[in-house]
C-alpha positions in Angstrom: -0.1 0.0 -0.1 1.3 3.2 -0.8 0.5 7.1 0.1 0.6 10.2 -2.1 1.4 13.7 -1.2 2.5 17.1 -2.1 5.4 19.0 -0.5 6.6 22.4 -0.8 9.9 23.3 0.5 12.5 25.9 0.5 15.4 25.1 -2.2 19.0 26.3 -1.8 18.3 29.1 -3.3 15.6 30.3 -1.1 12.6 29.7 -3.7 9.6 27.7 -2.3 8.7 24.6 -4.5 6.9 21.7 -4.9 7.7 17.8 -5.1 5.6 14.7 -4.6 6.3 12.1 -2.5 5.2 8.8 -2.7 5.8 6.7 0.8 5.2 3.4 1.3 2.9 2.2 4.7 3.5 -1.4 6.1 1.3 -4.0 7.8 1.4 -3.7 11.8 -0.6 -0.9 13.7 -3.2 -2.4 15.6 -6.1 -1.8 17.6 -6.9 -5.1 18.8 -9.2 -7.6 18.6 -9.4 -5.6 15.1 -6.9 -6.9 12.5 -3.7 -5.0 11.7 -3.7 -1.5 9.5 -1.1 -0.4 6.9 1.1 3.1 8.1 4.2 4.9 7.7 5.3 7.7 10.1 5.4 10.9 8.5 7.2 13.3 11.6 6.5 13.8 15.3 3.9 15.9 15.8 3.4 18.6 18.7 -0.2 19.5 18.1 -3.0 19.1 15.8 -5.8 22.1 15.2 -8.6 22.9 12.5 -8.0 25.9 10.2 -10.6 28.1 8.0 -10.3 30.8 5.3 -13.5 32.5 4.0 -13.8 32.9 0.6 -12.4 36.6 0.8 -9.3 35.7 2.7 -5.9 37.0 1.7 -2.9 35.0 1.4 -1.7 36.1 -2.0 1.6 38.0 -1.0 4.7 35.8 -0.4 5.1 34.3 2.9 6.4 31.6 4.5 4.7 28.8 6.7 5.2 29.4 10.3 6.6 26.2 11.5 6.4 22.8 9.5 2.7 21.4 9.3 0.8 18.9 6.9 -2.7 20.1 5.9 -5.4 17.5 5.2 -7.8 19.4 2.8 -11.6 18.5 4.8 -13.7 21.4 3.0 -13.4 23.7 0.0 -10.3 24.0 -1.9 -7.3 26.4 -1.8 -4.2 26.8 -3.9 -0.8 27.6 -3.5 1.8 29.2 -6.0 5.5 28.1 -5.2 8.2 31.4 -6.0 9.1 28.5 -9.2 5.7 29.7 -10.9 4.1 26.3 -10.0 0.3 26.3 -9.2 -1.0 23.5 -7.3 -5.0 22.8 -5.8 -5.7 21.4 -3.0 -9.2 20.2 -3.1 -11.0 18.1 -0.6 -8.8 14.9 0.7 -5.4 16.1 -0.5 -2.6 16.2 2.1 0.2 19.0 1.6 3.5 18.6 3.7 4.7 22.3 4.2 8.0 22.6 4.6 8.9 26.2 3.3 9.7 28.1 6.6 12.6 30.2 5.3 13.3 31.3 1.6 11.0 33.6 -0.5 8.1 31.8 0.4 4.2 31.0 -1.1 1.1 32.6 -2.1 -1.9 30.9 -1.0 -5.7 31.5 -2.2 -8.9 30.4 -1.1 -10.6 29.3 -4.6 -14.0 28.1 -2.9 -17.0 29.8 -3.4 -17.6 28.8 0.8 -14.9 28.5 3.3 -12.3 26.3 3.4 -11.1 24.0 6.1 -8.0 22.2 6.8 -6.8 19.9 9.7 -3.3 21.3 10.3 -1.0 19.2 12.3 2.2 21.4 13.7 5.4 18.9 13.0 8.7 19.0 14.8 11.2 20.9 13.1 13.2 19.2 10.5 16.5 19.6 12.8 14.1 17.9 15.5 12.9 15.2 12.8 16.1 14.5 11.8 17.5 13.9 15.3 14.3 11.8 16.0 15.0 9.8 13.5 18.6 9.3 14.1 17.7 8.1 17.6 15.6 5.6 16.5 11.8 7.1 16.7 
């Protein structure tokens, strides 16, 4: 079983870029007596919260993310334009790993006629994630 998601990050020149990521889920996550499920670690998380944008919300000035986050779109649709010029849309069910916390940033726009809501998960910093992975976490 495989999972695909988008990632936006700051490249070595400080520009925001997208990349598609695919990860293998392995059998083993269990909640007995249910059968085991497939799972793959993404990153240690510090909190989860709902975030919403009304149709008139303005995020079209270039900005970086305040921290590493994962977004799962629940309602509505938004689009992000990276400094590379690439624009991607994120409809319900899409997953985005946001890691451009430095550099030129990206532009965001709610493209729904109504509200857009995402489940946001705050993630450990890249340095913390690397340290935990090295420690076997």
